[in-house]
VOBA-1610 file (N, C-alpha, C; in pm, whole numbers, padded with zeros to 5 digits, always signed):
BEGIN
Met-00777-02170+00605Met-00852-02045+00627Met-00926-02006+00499Arg-01055-01981+00511Arg-01135-01945+00394Arg-01105-01802+00351Lys-01085-01784+00219Lys-01062-01651+00165Lys-01187-01603+00093Asn-01217-01477+00109Asn-01334-01417+00044Asn-01292-01356-00088Leu-01374-01373-00188Leu-01343-01321-00321Leu-01392-01178-00334Ile-01304-01088-00376Ile-01341-00948-00400Ile-01398-00938-00542Ser-01517-00887-00554Ser-01578-00875-00686Ser-01512-00762-00764Val-01493-00785-00892Val-01432-00687-00982Val-01535-00649-01087Pro-01562-00518-01104Pro-01662-00477-01204Pro-01627-00529-01344Glu-01727-00580-01413Glu-01707-00634-01547Glu-01778-00543-01647Phe-01719-00427-01672Phe-01775-00332-01768Phe-01734-00373-01910Asp-01825-00356-02005Asp-01785-00367-02145Asp-01698-00247-02183Gly-01733-00133-02125Gly-01654-00012-02141Gly-01669+00070-02014Leu-01575+00157-01988Leu-01581+00238-01867Leu-01705+00328-01872Pro-01789+00329-01767Pro-01914+00406-01770Pro-01893+00557-01781Ala-01775+00606-01744Ala-01746+00749-01751Ala-01595+00765-01761Pro-01547+00880-01812Pro-01402+00898-01824Pro-01328+00885-01690Val-01396+00927-01581Val-01341+00912-01446Val-01449+00845-01362Tyr-01418+00727-01310Tyr-01517+00648-01238Tyr-01460+00609-01102Phe-01542+00624-00997Phe-01497+00601-00860Phe-01561+00475-00802Arg-01481+00399-00725Arg-01531+00280-00653Arg-01492+00289-00506Tyr-01577+00232-00421Tyr-01550+00231-00276Tyr-01596+00097-00220Ala-01526+00050-00119Ala-01568-00074-00056Ala-01503-00087+00081Glu-01575-00151+00171Glu-01517-00195+00297Glu-01502-00346+00284Ile-01378-00392+00280Ile-01349-00531+00247Ile-01305-00605+00373Glu-01367-00720+00396Glu-01336-00795+00518Glu-01201-00865+00506Ala-01151-00909+00623Ala-01020-00972+00629Ala-01014-01098+00542His-00893-01131+00498His-00866-01252+00420His-00950-01254+00291Ser-00943-01142+00219Ser-01013-01131+00091Ser-00910-01117-00021His-00947-01160-00140His-00854-01150-00252His-00930-01123-00382Ala-00860-01056-00472Ala-00911-01034-00608Ala-00826-01118-00703Glu-00892-01196-00786Glu-00821-01281-00881Glu-00746-01195-00983Pro-00639-01248-01044Pro-00569-01172-01149Pro-00666-01131-01260His-00659-01005-01300His-00747-00956-01405His-00682-00839-01476Val-00738-00805-01590Val-00687-00696-01675Val-00805-00613-01720His-00788-00480-01726His-00890-00396-01788His-00825-00286-01871Ala-00903-00230-01960Ala-00850-00137-02061Ala-00826+00003-02007Trp-00862+00027-01884Trp-00844+00159-01824Trp-00738+00153-01713Gly-00687+00269-01676Gly-00595+00275-01564Gly-00671+00281-01433Ser-00606+00239-01325Ser-00673+00246-01195Ser-00575+00289-01086Leu-00626+00373-00999Leu-00554+00412-00878Leu-00618+00335-00764Asp-00542+00252-00696Asp-00593+00171-00586Asp-00535+00224-00455Tyr-00625+00267-00368Tyr-00586+00336-00244Tyr-00658+00272-00126Val-00586+00248-00019Val-00645+00191+00102Val-00642+00299+00211Ala-00759+00351+00243Ala-00769+00459+00342Ala-00750+00407+00484Arg-00768+00277+00500Arg-00752+00216+00631Arg-00704+00074+00613Gly-00589+00042+00672Gly-00532-00092+00659Gly-00425-00099+00553Val-00393-00221+00511Val-00287-00245+00413Val-00336-00352+00316Met-00318-00327+00187Met-00354-00425+00085Met-00227-00467+00011Arg-00219-00594-00020Arg-00104-00648-00093Arg-00145-00667-00239Phe-00070-00604-00329Phe-00099-00614-00472Phe+00013-00690-00543Glu-00024-00762-00646Glu+00075-00811-00741Glu+00035-00753-00877Val+00125-00672-00933Val+00096-00601-01057Val+00207-00629-01156Asp+00170-00691-01267Asp+00267-00722-01373Asp+00387-00797-01316Gly+00358-00891-01223Gly+00465-00973-01166Gly+00542-00909-01052Arg+00504-00789-01011Arg+00573-00720-00901Arg+00480-00709-00780Arg+00537-00716-00660Arg+00459-00705-00537Arg+00458-00561-00488Phe+00341-00517-00442Phe+00326-00384-00386Phe+00251-00393-00253Met+00301-00322-00153Met+00229-00303-00028Met+00241-00155+00007Ser+00130-00091+00032Ser+00136+00053+00055Ser+00052+00093+00176Pro+00106+00181+00260Pro+00029+00237+00371Pro-00065+00346+00319Pro-00148+00403+00407Pro-00248+00501+00361Pro-00191+00632+00306Gln-00061+00655+00316Gln-00004+00776+00256Gln+00025+00757+00106Tyr+00009+00635+00059Tyr+00044+00603-00079Tyr-00069+00526-00147Ala-00065+00524-00280Ala-00159+00444-00358Ala-00082+00374-00469Val-00139+00267-00521Val-00076+00192-00630Val-00141+00232-00760Trp-00060+00273-00856Trp-00109+00308-00989Trp-00090+00188-01082Val-00201+00145-01146Val-00200+00033-01239Val-00235+00087-01378Pro-00141+00092-01470Pro-00171+00144-01605Pro-00270+00053-01678Pro-00331+00103-01785Pro-00425+00021-01863Pro-00359-00107-01913Asn-00442-00211-01926Asn-00400-00339-01985Asn-00284-00404-01909Thr-00286-00392-01777Thr-00181-00449-01692Thr-00245-00548-01595Glu-00200-00672-01595Glu-00259-00772-01507Glu-00224-00742-01361His-00325-00757-01274His-00302-00733-01132His-00400-00814-01049Ser-00359-00840-00925Ser-00443-00909-00827Ser-00415-00847-00691Ala-00494-00886-00589Ala-00478-00822-00458Ala-00520-00918-00348Tyr-00468-00891-00228Tyr-00504-00969-00109Tyr-00489-00880+00014Asn-00580-00892+00108Asn-00566-00820+00235Asn-00588-00917+00351Ala-00494-00914+00446Ala-00501-01003+00562Ala-00601-00951+00665Gln-00609-00817+00679Gln-00701-00755+00773Gln-00809-00680+00696Ala-00916-00643+00766Ala-01021-00563+00702Ala-00964-00429+00657Ile-01012-00380+00543Ile-00962-00254+00488Ile-01077-00166+00440Val-01048-00037+00428Val-01137+00058+00363Val-01070+00096+00231Tyr-01134+00060+00121Tyr-01072+00066-00011Tyr-01134+00175-00096Arg-01050+00245-00171Arg-01094+00347-00266Arg-01023+00320-00399Ser-01095+00341-00508Ser-01033+00323-00639Ser-01088+00426-00737Val-01001+00468-00827Val-01041+00561-00934Val-01000+00498-01066Tyr-01096+00483-01157Tyr-01069+00433-01291Tyr-01058+00553-01386Leu-00957+00550-01472Leu-00936+00660-01567Leu-00928+00604-01708Asp-00998+00669-01802Asp-00990+00624-01941Asp-00854+00663-01999Ala-00828+00617-02122Ala-00695+00633-02183Ala-00652+00779-02189Glu-00747+00868-02223Glu-00712+01010-02233Glu-00662+01065-02099His-00729+01028-01991His-00689+01078-01860His-00563+01011-01806Cys-00522+00901-01870Cys-00398+00835-01828Cys-00274+00901-01886Gln-00296+00994-01978Gln-00182+01067-02033Gln-00112+01143-01921His+00020+01147-01929His+00105+01215-01830His+00107+01141-01695Leu+00054+01020-01694Leu+00068+00934-01576Leu+00165+00821-01612Pro+00228+00758-01512Pro+00329+00655-01543Pro+00274+00543-01630Thr+00358+00492-01718Thr+00319+00382-01806Thr+00356+00246-01747Thr+00417+00245-01630Thr+00448+00122-01558Thr+00388+00130-01419Pro+00364+00017-01352Pro+00308+00020-01217Pro+00404+00088-01119Val+00349+00179-01039Val+00430+00251-00940Val+00345+00281-00818Thr+00411+00328-00715Thr+00343+00380-00597Thr+00343+00531-00606Leu+00230+00594-00581Leu+00218+00740-00584Leu+00190+00791-00444Ala+00260+00898-00405Ala+00230+00964-00278Ala+00099+01041-00294Ile+00011+01026-00196Ile-00123+01082-00206Ile-00132+01211-00124Ser-00172+01320-00189Ser-00181+01449-00121Ser-00305+01455-00033Asp-00305+01550+00060Asp-00422+01569+00147Asp-00544+01609+00065Ile-00523+01686-00042Ile-00634+01728-00128Ile-00698+01606-00194Leu-00613+01517-00246Leu-00664+01398-00312Leu-00739+01309-00213Lys-00683+01293-00093Lys-00751+01213+00010Lys-00887+01273+00043Ala-00893+01407+00053Ala-01018+01473+00090Ala-01125+01453-00018Ile-01085+01460-00145Ile-01182+01440-00254Ile-01234+01296-00252Leu-01143+01200-00236Leu-01186+01060-00230Leu-01280+01036-00112Ser-01246+01095+00002Ser-01330+01078+00120Ser-01467+01140+00100Asp-01470+01258+00039Asp-01598+01327+00015Asp-01685+01248-00082Phe-01627+01201-00192Phe-01704+01123-00290Phe-01753+00992-00229Ala-01668+00929-00147Ala-01710+00803-00082Ala-01825+00828+00014Arg-01817+00936+00090Arg-01923+00968+00187Arg-02055+00991+00115Arg-02050+01053-00004Arg-02172+01081-00080Arg-02204+00972-00182Asp-02121+00865-00184Asp-02143+00750-00271Asp-02155+00791-00418Ile-02058+00869-00463Ile-02057+00916-00602Ile-01963+00829-00684Asn-02018+00762-00782Asn-01936+00683-00875Asn-01900+00764-00999Ile-01998+00841-01049Ile-01976+00923-01168Ile-02007+01068-01133Pro-01909+01158-01138Pro-01936+01300-01111Pro-02031+01356-01217Glu-02139+01420-01171Glu-02238+01471-01265Glu-02264+01619-01248Thr-02260+01671-01126Thr-02282+01815-01109Thr-02156+01890-01149Glu-02172+02018-01177Glu-02056+02099-01215Glu-01950+02098-01105Ala-01995+02107-00980Ala-01901+02110-00869Ala-01822+01979-00859Asp-01892+01866-00875Asp-01823+01737-00865Asp-01731+01713-00985Ile-01771+01760-01102Ile-01684+01747-01220Ile-01555+01826-01198Arg-01568+01944-01137Arg-01447+02023-01108Arg-01358+01950-01008Leu-01419+01888-00906Leu-01340+01813-00809Leu-01267+01696-00875Ala-01335+01630-00968Ala-01272+01518-01038Ala-01153+01567-01121Arg-01165+01685-01180Arg-01054+01742-01257Arg-00936+01774-01165Val-00967+01827-01048Val-00861+01855-00951Val-00791+01726-00911Leu-00870+01620-00889Leu-00812+01492-00852Leu-00716+01441-00961Val-00756+01449-01086Val-00669+01403-01195Val-00542+01488-01198Asp-00556+01618-01181Asp-00437+01705-01178Asp-00345+01668-01062Gln-00404+01638-00947Gln-00324+01597-00831Gln-00249+01467-00859Leu-00314+01375-00928Leu-00248+01249-00962Leu-00129+01273-01054Arg-00145+01361-01150Arg-00037+01387-01245Arg+00082+01455-01177Gln+00056+01522-01065Gln+00164+01590-00992Gln+00220+01506-00877Ala+00158+01390-00850Ala+00195+01310-00734Ala+00338+01256-00747Pro+00417+01268-00641Pro+00552+01212-00642Pro+00547+01060-00665Val+00636+01012-00750Val+00639+00870-00785Val+00741+00797-00699His+00700+00685-00643His+00790+00595-00572His+00776+00459-00640Gln+00887+00400-00675Gln+00877+00272-00746Gln+00798+00169-00666Cys+00821+00164-00536Cys+00746+00075-00449Cys+00781+00110-00306Tyr+00680+00117-00219Tyr+00707+00150-00079Tyr+00787+00038-00012Leu+00749-00087-00039Leu+00820-00202+00018Leu+00857-00296-00097Pro+00971-00272-00162Pro+01007-00351-00280Pro+01050-00494-00245Tyr+01043-00581-00346Tyr+01090-00718-00333Tyr+01199-00743-00436Ala+01262-00859-00424Ala+01375-00890-00513Ala+01364-01033-00563Ser+01432-01060-00673Ser+01431-01195-00730Ser+01553-01276-00688His+01656-01212-00634His+01776-01283-00591His+01738-01385-00484Pro+01769-01515-00503Pro+01720-01619-00411Pro+01757-01596-00265Gly+01883-01562-00237Gly+01924-01542-00099Gly+01853-01424-00036Leu+01843-01315-00109Leu+01777-01196-00057Leu+01627-01223-00038Leu+01567-01292-00132Leu+01424-01322-00122Leu+01395-01408+00001His+01486-01498+00033His+01469-01581+00154His+01462-01492+00278Val+01549-01392+00286Val+01550-01301+00401Val+01421-01220+00406Leu+01379-01168+00292Leu+01259-01084+00287Leu+01134-01163+00328Glu+01122-01285+00279Glu+01003-01364+00311Glu+01003-01408+00457Ala+01120-01438+00511Ala+01128-01474+00653Ala+01090-01356+00741Leu+01135-01237+00705Leu+01100-01118+00782Leu+00952-01085+00769Gln+00897-01103+00651Gln+00754-01075+00635Gln+00671-01171+00719His+00718-01294+00731His+00647-01391+00814His+00659-01354+00963Gln+00772-01293+01002Gln+00794-01256+01141Gln+00863-01120+01147Pro+00787-01009+01133Pro+00848-00875+01131Pro+00925-00841+01259Gly+00892-00905+01370Gly+00959-00875+01496Gly+01093-00944+01513Asp+01137-01020+01413Asp+01265-01090+01421Asp+01377-00986+01428Asn+01455-00988+01536Asn+01559-00887+01557Asn+01699-00933+01519Arg+01709-01044+01449Arg+01843-01090+01411Arg+01915-00983+01327Pro+02042-00956+01358Pro+02116-00856+01280Pro+02151-00907+01141Leu+02195-00816+01057Leu+02225-00850+00918Leu+02327-00963+00908Gly+02426-00963+00997Gly+02530-01065+00992Gly+02474-01206+01007Gln+02377-01223+01095Gln+02318-01355+01114Gln+02236-01398+00992Trp+02167-01304+00932Trp+02093-01336+00809Trp+02193-01376+00698Ala+02306-01306+00691Ala+02407-01338+00590Ala+02459-01481+00607Glu+02483-01521+00732Glu+02527-01658+00758Glu+02423-01759+00711Gln+02297-01726+00731Gln+02190-01820+00696Gln+02182-01842+00545Val+02212-01736+00466Val+02203-01750+00319Val+02341-01767+00256His+02444-01789+00343His+02579-01827+00298His+02647-01720+00212Val+02635-01595+00255Val+02710-01485+00194Val+02770-01401+00306Ser+02860-01313+00271Ser+02918-01225+00373Ser+02818-01114+00408Glu+02835-01056+00525Glu+02747-00947+00566Glu+02756-00831+00467Arg+02878-00803+00420Arg+02897-00692+00325Arg+02823-00722+00194Thr+02829-00847+00149Thr+02760-00883+00025Thr+02609-00866+00040Leu+02554-00912+00153Leu+02409-00899+00174Leu+02369-00753+00184Ala+02450-00671+00249Ala+02420-00528+00259Ala+02418-00465+00120Arg+02513-00504+00034Arg+02515-00450-00102Arg+02394-00497-00182Leu+02351-00623-00159Leu+02233-00673-00230Leu+02109-00592-00196Phe+02092-00557-00069Phe+01977-00476-00028Phe+01976-00344-00105Val+02090-00277-00109Val+02096-00146-00174Val+02078-00160-00325Arg+02143-00260-00385Arg+02137-00275-00531Arg+02000-00322-00578Glu+01943-00421-00509Glu+01817-00480-00554Glu+01694-00404-00507Leu+01703-00342-00388Leu+01585-00279-00328Leu+01595-00128-00317Gly+01714-00075-00335Gly+01731+00070-00327Gly+01729+00125-00186Met+01750+00039-00088Met+01751+00083+00052Met+01827-00018+00136Ser+01862+00022+00258Ser+01936-00066+00347Ser+01847-00172+00410Phe+01909-00272+00468Phe+01838-00375+00544Phe+01753-00312+00654Gly+01811-00218+00730Gly+01738-00154+00839Gly+01616-00076+00792Glu+01629-00006+00679Glu+01517+00072+00626Glu+01405-00021+00578Trp+01442-00129+00509Trp+01339-00223+00459Trp+01263-00285+00577Arg+01336-00328+00679Arg+01270-00391+00793Arg+01181-00291+00867Gln+01225-00165+00875Gln+01144-00064+00942Gln+01014-00039+00864Arg+01022-00034+00733Arg+00900-00015+00653Arg+00805-00134+00669Leu+00862-00253+00671Leu+00780-00372+00692Leu+00709-00364+00827Arg+00782-00325+00931Arg+00723-00316+01064Arg+00615-00208+01071Phe+00633-00101+00997Phe+00531+00004+00994Phe+00402-00050+00933Leu+00413-00124+00822Leu+00293-00182+00760Leu+00227-00282+00855Ala+00309-00362+00923Ala+00253-00457+01019Ala+00185-00385+01134Ala+00241-00272+01175Ala+00182-00194+01285Ala+00046-00139+01247Ile+00030-00094+01123Ile-00099-00042+01077Ile-00207-00149+01093Glu-00174-00271+01054Glu-00271-00379+01068Glu-00296-00413+01214Ala-00189-00418+01294Ala-00202-00457+01435Ala-00281-00354+01515Leu-00273-00227+01477Leu-00344-00122+01550Leu-00495-00127+01528Glu-00540-00210+01436Glu-00684-00230+01418Glu-00743-00305+01537Ser-00658-00378+01609Ser-00706-00456+01723Ser-00713-00368+01848Ala-00760-00429+01957Ala-00770-00355+02083Ala-00644-00365+02165Arg-00540-00429+02112Arg-00416-00445+02188Arg-00350-00311+02211Ser-00275-00302+02321Ser-00210-00177+02356Ser-00097-00146+02260Val-00063-00018+02250Val+00050+00025+02167Val+00178-00044+02213Gln+00194-00057+02342Gln+00313-00122+02396Gln+00323-00267+02348Asp+00213-00341+02353Asp+00213-00481+02310Asp+00243-00493+02160Val+00186-00403+02081Val+00213-00405+01936Val+00361-00382+01911Gly+00417-00283+01981Gly+00559-00253+01965Gly+00648-00370+02003Phe+00618-00434+02115Phe+00697-00549+02159Phe+00690-00662+02056Asp+00571-00690+02002Asp+00557-00796+01903Asp+00637-00767+01777Leu+00659-00639+01748Leu+00733-00600+01628Leu+00882-00582+01654Gly+00927-00624+01771Gly+01071-00627+01796Gly+01129-00507+01868Tyr+01044-00417+01916Tyr+01095-00297+01986Tyr+01100-00323+02136Ser+01214-00291+02196Ser+01232-00319+02339Ser+01160-00220+02428Thr+01128-00101+02373Thr+01053-00001+02449Thr+00942+00055+02363Ser+00834+00098+02427Ser+00723+00157+02351Ser+00765+00289+02288Ser+00859+00362+02355Ser+00902+00492+02300Ser+00975+00473+02167Ala+01054+00365+02154Ala+01124+00340+02029Ala+01023+00307+01918Phe+00922+00229+01950Phe+00818+00196+01852Phe+00741+00321+01811Ile+00704+00404+01908Ile+00629+00527+01879Ile+00710+00620+01790Ala+00841+00630+01818Ala+00927+00718+01738Ala+00934+00669+01593Met+00948+00537+01572Met+00950+00482+01436Met+00819+00511+01365Phe+00708+00485+01433Phe+00577+00502+01370Phe+00555+00649+01333Ala+00594+00739+01421Ala+00575+00882+01395Ala+00658+00929+01277Arg+00779+00873+01261Arg+00862+00910+01145Arg+00794+00867+01016Gln+00730+00753+01016Gln+00668+00701+00895Gln+00532+00765+00867Ala+00452+00783+00973Ala+00313+00826+00954Ala+00290+00974+00981Gly+00383+01039+01051Gly+00362+01179+01087Gly+00270+01196+01205Cys+00239+01088+01276Cys+00156+01093+01396Cys+00190+00972+01482Thr+00151+00974+01607Thr+00178+00861+01695Thr+00081+00747+01667Pro+00110+00626+01715Pro+00016+00515+01695Pro-00123+00544+01753Glu-00130+00606+01870Glu-00261+00638+01929Glu-00335+00740+01845Gln-00264+00841+01795Gln-00329+00941+01709Gln-00380+00876+01580Tyr-00299+00785+01523Tyr-00343+00714+01403Tyr-00468+00632+01433Arg-00467+00563+01546Arg-00582+00480+01584Arg-00708+00565+01599Arg-00695+00682+01661Arg-00812+00771+01677Arg-00860+00821+01541Gln-00767+00857+01452Gln-00807+00904+01320Gln-00883+00797+01244Val-00833+00674+01250Val-00899+00564+01181Val-01038+00541+01235Arg-01053+00541+01367Arg-01183+00516+01426Arg-01281+00629+01400Ser-01229+00751+01388Ser-01317+00864+01361Ser-01371+00859+01218Arg-01297+00795+01128Arg-01344+00781+00989Arg-01458+00682+00978
//
């Protein structure tokens, strides 16, 4: 399968203290590993993007964004088409922001500013009103709740085997005990590994994975019921309930919101 290369701006220096980028990126696109002297907030308003930042994997739904501190190597890949937003911040504006890569919860105010700037194709705020909005955005970033990673990964070989198998087939309904047999540990040991290495249970990790897979699947014309069945849910109501807990809206409501954008 041919992959499309995502172009990365090659500035000698950041054109402004706060610089905005927008793109609609087609499926199966990737950005090569690169480093820049400024910090960047990478946000996907539609779809899911996979990042590798400083050796760590990040996948975030539209409620979250990935923060990449200055001078940190990162790359990206998206399996489905996405709507991408990015904010570059110079060193001064990176103060009071995390010094390591993290996931940040994105407020409605921040989303609205990004959407407004994207609609008007503003890269550098120049009017007084837009400069004020950019200041509000930076303040919102500094107040954003920090999550180490929405869908964390682990280096433990047995646990990594389970995570990669599930990512390949999110609808796999095998219980924890069967996965434990496959990697030759007890069910209790595998359960402890999930909590110790990932900070969450097996069930929570798989549910988050299925939510990310659902976001991508809902881009198609397939019915909500079919998407739910493919992701391992025996009833559409169970799938809808999971999605609503994660997104705060039903799959159909999410689909309408995406299409309206």
